[in-house]
C-alpha positions in Angstrom: -42.1 -46.0 -62.5 -43.7 -45.9 -65.9 -47.0 -44.2 -64.9 -46.3 -42.1 -61.8 -43.6 -40.8 -59.5 -44.3 -40.1 -55.9 -48.0 -40.8 -56.6 -47.9 -38.0 -59.2 -49.0 -38.8 -62.8 -46.2 -38.3 -65.2 -48.2 -35.8 -67.2 -48.5 -33.5 -64.1 -44.6 -33.3 -63.7 -42.9 -30.1 -64.6 -39.2 -30.1 -65.7 -36.9 -27.6 -64.0 -35.3 -27.0 -67.4 -38.6 -25.7 -68.7 -39.1 -23.4 -65.7 -35.7 -21.8 -65.4 -35.5 -19.0 -67.9 -39.3 -18.6 -68.1 -40.9 -15.1 -67.9 -42.5 -14.1 -64.6 -45.6 -12.1 -65.1 -47.7 -10.1 -62.6 -51.5 -10.4 -62.3 -52.2 -8.1 -65.3 -49.9 -10.1 -67.5 -47.0 -7.7 -67.7 -43.6 -9.4 -67.7 -41.4 -8.2 -64.8 -38.5 -10.8 -64.7 -37.4 -14.2 -65.6 -36.8 -17.3 -63.4 -33.1 -17.7 -62.5 -33.4 -20.6 -60.1 -35.8 -22.4 -57.9 -35.3 -22.6 -54.1 -36.3 -25.7 -52.2 -36.0 -26.6 -48.5 -34.4 -30.0 -47.9 -35.9 -32.4 -45.3 -34.6 -35.9 -44.6 -37.1 -38.5 -45.7 -39.4 -36.0 -47.4 -39.8 -34.4 -50.8 -38.1 -30.9 -50.7 -40.7 -28.1 -50.6 -40.3 -25.1 -53.0 -40.0 -22.0 -50.9 -39.4 -19.4 -53.6 -37.8 -18.3 -56.9 -34.6 -16.5 -57.6 -35.6 -14.0 -60.3 -33.6 -11.8 -62.6 -34.4 -8.5 -64.1 -32.1 -5.8 -65.6 -29.1 -7.9 -64.6 -30.1 -7.9 -60.9 -31.3 -11.0 -58.9 -34.1 -10.7 -56.4 -36.2 -13.2 -54.4 -39.9 -14.0 -54.8 -41.4 -16.2 -52.0 -43.6 -19.0 -53.1 -46.5 -17.3 -51.3 -46.5 -14.6 -53.9 -46.7 -17.1 -56.8 -50.1 -18.0 -58.2 -49.1 -20.6 -60.7 -46.0 -22.3 -62.1 -46.1 -23.8 -65.5 -43.4 -24.7 -68.1 -42.6 -21.5 -69.9 -44.5 -19.1 -67.6 -44.8 -18.2 -63.9 -47.8 -16.1 -62.8 -47.8 -14.0 -59.7 -50.9 -13.6 -57.6 -50.3 -9.9 -56.9 -48.6 -7.0 -58.6 -46.4 -6.1 -55.5 -43.1 -8.0 -55.3 -40.5 -7.8 -52.6 -37.3 -7.0 -54.6 -34.9 -7.8 -51.7 -31.7 -9.7 -52.6 -31.9 -13.5 -52.1 -30.1 -14.8 -49.1 -29.8 -18.6 -48.7 -31.2 -20.0 -45.4 -30.0 -23.2 -43.7 -31.5 -26.3 -45.3 -32.2 -24.6 -48.7 -31.0 -25.7 -52.1 -30.8 -23.8 -55.4 -32.0 -26.5 -57.7 -30.3 -25.4 -60.9 -27.1 -24.2 -59.3 -26.7 -26.9 -56.6 -28.4 -30.0 -58.0 -28.6 -29.9 -61.8 -25.6 -31.6 -63.5 -24.3 -32.9 -60.1 -23.7 -36.5 -59.1 -26.1 -38.0 -56.6 -26.5 -41.5 -55.2 -29.3 -43.7 -56.4 -29.7 -45.8 -53.3 -32.2 -48.3 -54.8 -30.0 -48.9 -57.8 -26.8 -48.6 -55.6 -25.1 -46.5 -58.2 -23.9 -42.9 -58.8 -26.0 -41.0 -61.3 -25.9 -37.6 -62.9 -28.9 -35.3 -62.5 -29.8 -34.2 -66.1 -33.0 -32.6 -65.1 -35.4 -32.3 -62.1 -39.1 -32.5 -61.8 -41.6 -30.5 -59.7 -45.1 -31.4 -58.9 -48.0 -29.3 -57.3 -49.5 -30.4 -54.0 -51.9 -28.7 -51.5 -49.0 -27.1 -49.8 -47.5 -25.6 -52.9 -44.7 -27.2 -55.0 -42.3 -30.0 -54.3 -39.3 -31.6 -55.9 -40.3 -35.3 -56.6 -37.9 -36.8 -59.2 -34.8 -36.5 -61.3 -34.1 -37.5 -64.9 -30.8 -39.4 -65.5 -31.3 -40.1 -69.2 -29.2 -38.7 -72.0 -32.3 -37.3 -73.7 -32.8 -34.9 -70.8 -29.6 -33.1 -71.8 -30.6 -32.9 -75.4 -34.0 -31.4 -74.5 -32.3 -28.6 -72.5 -30.1 -27.7 -75.6 -32.7 -27.6 -78.3 -35.5 -25.0 -78.9 -38.7 -25.7 -77.1 -40.5 -26.6 -80.3 -38.1 -29.5 -81.0 -38.2 -31.0 -77.5 -41.0 -33.4 -78.5 -38.6 -35.2 -80.8 -36.6 -36.2 -77.8 -39.4 -37.6 -75.6 -38.6 -40.3 -73.1 -37.5 -39.9 -69.5 -35.4 -42.0 -67.1 -36.9 -41.0 -63.8 -35.9 -41.7 -60.2 -38.0 -40.8 -57.2 -36.2 -38.1 -55.2 -36.7 -40.1 -52.0 -34.6 -42.9 -53.4 -31.5 -40.7 -53.8 -28.9 -39.2 -51.4 -27.6 -35.7 -52.2 -23.9 -35.1 -51.6 -22.9 -31.9 -49.8 -19.1 -32.0 -50.6 -19.3 -30.2 -54.0 -21.7 -27.5 -52.7 -19.7 -25.7 -49.8 -22.2 -22.8 -49.8 -25.1 -25.1 -48.9 -25.7 -25.6 -45.2 -27.7 -28.8 -44.8 -27.9 -31.3 -42.0 -28.1 -34.6 -43.8 -27.3 -38.0 -42.2 -27.5 -40.2 -45.3 -29.8 -42.6 -43.4 -30.5 -44.6 -46.4 -26.9 -45.4 -47.0 -26.5 -47.0 -43.6 -28.9 -49.7 -44.6 -26.7 -50.9 -47.5 -24.1 -53.6 -47.3 -20.4 -52.8 -47.5 -20.1 -54.3 -50.9 -22.9 -52.0 -52.2 -21.4 -49.0 -50.5 -18.0 -49.8 -52.0 -19.5 -49.9 -55.5 -21.0 -46.5 -54.9 -17.9 -44.9 -53.3 -15.7 -46.1 -56.1 -17.8 -43.9 -58.5 -17.3 -40.8 -56.4 -14.5 -38.3 -55.9 -12.4 -38.9 -52.8 -14.1 -35.9 -51.0 -17.6 -37.3 -51.8 -16.5 -40.8 -50.8 -15.1 -39.4 -47.6 -18.5 -37.8 -46.9 -20.3 -41.2 -47.4 -17.8 -43.0 -45.0 -18.1 -40.3 -42.4 -21.9 -40.8 -42.3 -21.5 -44.4 -41.3 -20.6 -46.0 -37.9 -16.9 -46.8 -37.7 -17.4 -50.6 -38.1 -19.6 -50.2 -41.2 -17.3 -47.6 -42.7 -14.2 -49.8 -42.1 -15.9 -52.9 -43.7 -16.8 -50.7 -46.7 -13.2 -49.4 -46.9 -11.8 -52.9 -47.0 -13.8 -53.7 -50.1 -11.9 -51.1 -52.0 -8.5 -51.2 -53.6 -5.6 -50.0 -51.5 -5.1 -47.0 -53.7 -8.7 -46.0 -53.2 -8.5 -46.5 -49.5 -5.5 -44.2 -49.3 -7.2 -41.5 -51.4 -10.3 -41.6 -49.1 -8.2 -41.5 -45.9 -6.3 -38.5 -47.2 -9.5 -36.6 -47.6 -10.7 -37.2 -44.1 -9.7 -35.5 -40.9 -6.8 -37.2 -38.9 -9.2 -38.3 -36.1 -11.7 -39.9 -38.5 -9.1 -41.6 -40.6 -7.4 -43.0 -37.5 -10.7 -44.3 -36.1 -11.3 -46.2 -39.3 -7.8 -47.6 -39.5 -8.2 -49.0 -36.0 -11.3 -50.9 -37.1 -9.5 -52.6 -40.0 -7.5 -55.8 -39.8 -3.8 -55.0 -39.0 -2.5 -56.2 -42.4 -5.1 -54.1 -44.3 -4.3 -51.1 -42.2 -0.6 -51.5 -42.9 -1.2 -51.9 -46.6 -3.2 -48.6 -46.8 -0.8 -46.7 -44.6 2.1 -47.8 -46.8 0.4 -45.9 -49.7 0.3 -42.6 -47.8 3.1 -40.0 -47.6 5.4 -40.5 -44.5 4.1 -37.4 -42.7 0.4 -38.4 -43.0 1.3 -42.0 -42.1 3.0 -40.8 -38.9 0.1 -38.5 -38.0 -2.4 -41.4 -38.2 -0.1 -43.8 -36.3 0.3 -41.2 -33.5 -3.5 -40.7 -33.4 -4.3 -44.4 -33.2 -4.7 -46.3 -29.9 -1.3 -47.6 -28.8 -2.0 -51.4 -29.1 -3.4 -51.0 -32.7 -0.7 -48.6 -33.6 2.2 -50.9 -32.4 0.7 -53.8 -34.3 0.6 -51.9 -37.6 4.1 -50.4 -37.1 5.5 -53.9 -36.8 3.9 -54.9 -40.1 5.1 -51.8 -41.8 8.7 -53.0 -41.1 8.3 -55.7 -43.8 8.4 -55.2 -47.5 4.9 -55.4 -49.1 6.2 -58.1 -51.5 7.2 -60.5 -48.7 5.4 -62.9 -46.5 5.8 -60.5 -43.6 4.2 -57.8 -45.7 0.9 -59.7 -46.2 0.6 -61.4 -42.8 -1.8 -60.4 -40.1 -1.1 -60.2 -36.4 -4.9 -60.3 -35.5 -5.0 -64.1 -34.9 -6.1 -66.4 -32.2 -3.4 -67.8 -30.0 -3.4 -70.2 -27.0 -0.9 -71.8 -24.6 -0.1 -75.5 -25.0 -0.8 -76.0 -21.3 -4.3 -74.5 -21.5 -7.4 -76.7 -21.5 -8.9 -77.1 -25.0 -12.2 -75.6 -23.8 -10.3 -72.3 -23.2 -10.0 -72.0 -27.0 -13.7 -71.3 -27.4 -13.8 -69.0 -24.4 -11.0 -67.0 -25.9 -12.9 -66.6 -29.2 -16.2 -65.8 -27.5 -14.9 -63.2 -25.1 -12.4 -61.4 -27.4 -13.6 -58.0 -28.4 -11.6 -57.8 -31.7 -12.1 -61.4 -32.8 -10.3 -61.8 -36.3 -12.2 -62.5 -39.4 -10.2 -65.7 -39.8 -10.9 -68.0 -36.8 -10.4 -71.5 -38.1 -7.0 -72.0 -36.4 -5.6 -71.3 -33.0 -1.8 -70.9 -33.0 -0.2 -72.5 -30.0 2.5 -70.3 -28.6 4.9 -70.9 -25.8 5.7 -68.2 -23.1 8.8 -67.3 -25.1 6.6 -66.8 -28.3 7.9 -69.9 -30.0 5.4 -71.7 -32.1 4.5 -75.1 -30.5 1.8 -76.2 -32.9 -1.6 -75.4 -34.5 -5.0 -76.2 -33.1 -7.9 -76.3 -35.6 -11.5 -75.5 -34.8 -12.4 -79.1 -35.6 -9.9 -80.4 -33.1 -11.4 -78.1 -30.5 -14.9 -79.3 -31.1 -14.1 -83.1 -31.1 -11.7 -83.0 -28.2 -12.6 -84.7 -24.8 -13.8 -82.1 -22.3 -10.7 -82.6 -20.1 -8.2 -82.4 -22.9 -5.2 -80.1 -22.9 -4.1 -78.2 -26.0 -0.7 -80.0 -26.0 -2.4 -83.4 -26.4 -4.6 -82.4 -29.3 -2.7 -79.9 -31.4 -0.9 -80.6 -34.6 2.9 -80.5 -33.9 5.6 -79.2 -36.1 3.2 -77.3 -38.4 4.3 -76.1 -41.8 5.6 -72.5 -41.5 7.1 -69.7 -43.7 9.7 -67.0 -42.9 8.8 -63.3 -43.0 11.1 -62.7 -46.0 9.7 -65.5 -48.2 8.2 -64.7 -51.6 4.3 -64.6 -51.5 4.2 -66.9 -54.5 6.2 -69.5 -52.5 3.7 -69.0 -49.7 0.8 -69.6 -52.0 2.5 -72.8 -53.4 3.0 -74.1 -49.8 -0.5 -73.4 -48.7 -1.8 -75.2 -51.8 0.6 -78.1 -51.4 -0.5 -78.8 -47.8 -4.1 -77.8 -48.4 -4.1 -75.2 -45.6 -6.4 -72.3 -44.9 -3.7 -70.3 -43.2 0.0 -70.7 -42.5 2.0 -69.3 -39.6 5.0 -67.0 -40.0 8.0 -67.5 -37.8 11.4 -65.9 -37.5 14.7 -67.7 -37.6 14.4 -68.8 -34.0 10.9 -70.2 -34.4 9.1 -67.3 -32.7 5.6 -66.7 -33.9 5.1 -63.5 -35.8 1.7 -63.8 -37.4 -0.2 -65.7 -40.0 -1.1 -65.5 -43.7 -4.6 -66.6 -44.8 -5.2 -68.2 -48.1 -7.4 -65.4 -49.3 -4.8 -62.8 -48.5 -2.0 -64.5 -50.3 -4.2 -65.2 -53.3 -5.3 -61.5 -53.4 -1.7 -60.5 -53.4 -0.5 -63.0 -56.1 -3.5 -62.4 -58.4 -3.1 -58.6 -58.0 0.6 -58.9 -58.9 -0.2 -60.9 -62.0 -2.9 -58.4 -63.0 -0.4 -55.6 -62.6 2.1 -57.4 -64.8 -0.6 -58.1 -67.4 -1.7 -54.5 -67.4 1.9 -53.2 -67.9 2.3 -55.4 -70.9 -1.0 -54.4 -72.4 -0.4 -50.7 -72.1 3.3 -50.9 -73.0 4.3 -50.0 -69.4 
């Protein structure tokens, strides 16, 4: 983007900062007002079209439609007639005041997958009038706005981003009535979206998540820290937040709910579908620094009497198949753990084999109150990808995956290191 933006040569771009404050003159050259702001109509997937100017004279604002404007240049706006409608400006749906609503705000650079500050905006002329085509995110743009016009050449250099590569956030502009779907954001991966959301306020982040489908939003939420998740959910409606939590893995859902105040936690649990709510409630009974606190109940189980081929059918037909699907936990009718069946055992078993004849008996287990560090050591010692959690009577409660226990142990170590570093 060194030579042009939106197919407009850089030399033809006009900075908003050089238009706002400029005198407005009528056809005979008499100054009648100055530019207070520029009004543009937003359209998804198109460059906003300038619809008029908010002008100021004698301490009073009035509106000049773009049809009355003959020419806009940095430092001067020329009208094409002497008659001006001096009616008060009233914002219409879909309109932005560029200086008031956009300048100095944060927007999302979709191509760069980052949050940027709008330090200046650029307009260009086209056959239909004027349009907003780019923004400047560079620090020099701020300096140029502060120094006298004669000194601005010393601070040349622009960091331009095409307007069609950004998403404007509505949250911080409650007076703006726009219908924006953030279509570009829906094309990004959860990891990219999480990086963007982490740079926004909780209200802005909630706006981004609300524009995604529930599965995409939940995947994005799971890429963030538990503290960030809790902040975002607290900024959303109960219905939206509950829908997202239902899409999360039960252990992740329990972790984030544990960060919320008890009244909000109960509101969300009551709003959730009963099966998901009950699974999360069970996990919330355990302390977060125990094996029970980091286990998940969304696992694959099978009866020891079942044919081995049923294992694959179970996985293929289950609507909420877990992210971790390497092990099937073999459970008796009374919920006692009988063994573990790996996916490898499923694939190499004879077609007529029963689970009881193929499974690994007496698997290594942990108790729900075991320390996560002991769980990590056990997983490492036996080279496991997941380990079942059983109660004192051998009943299966859930499982802990290697990535979950490592996340917990490493996060705990990081927290201790941070406390020492900052004298906590």
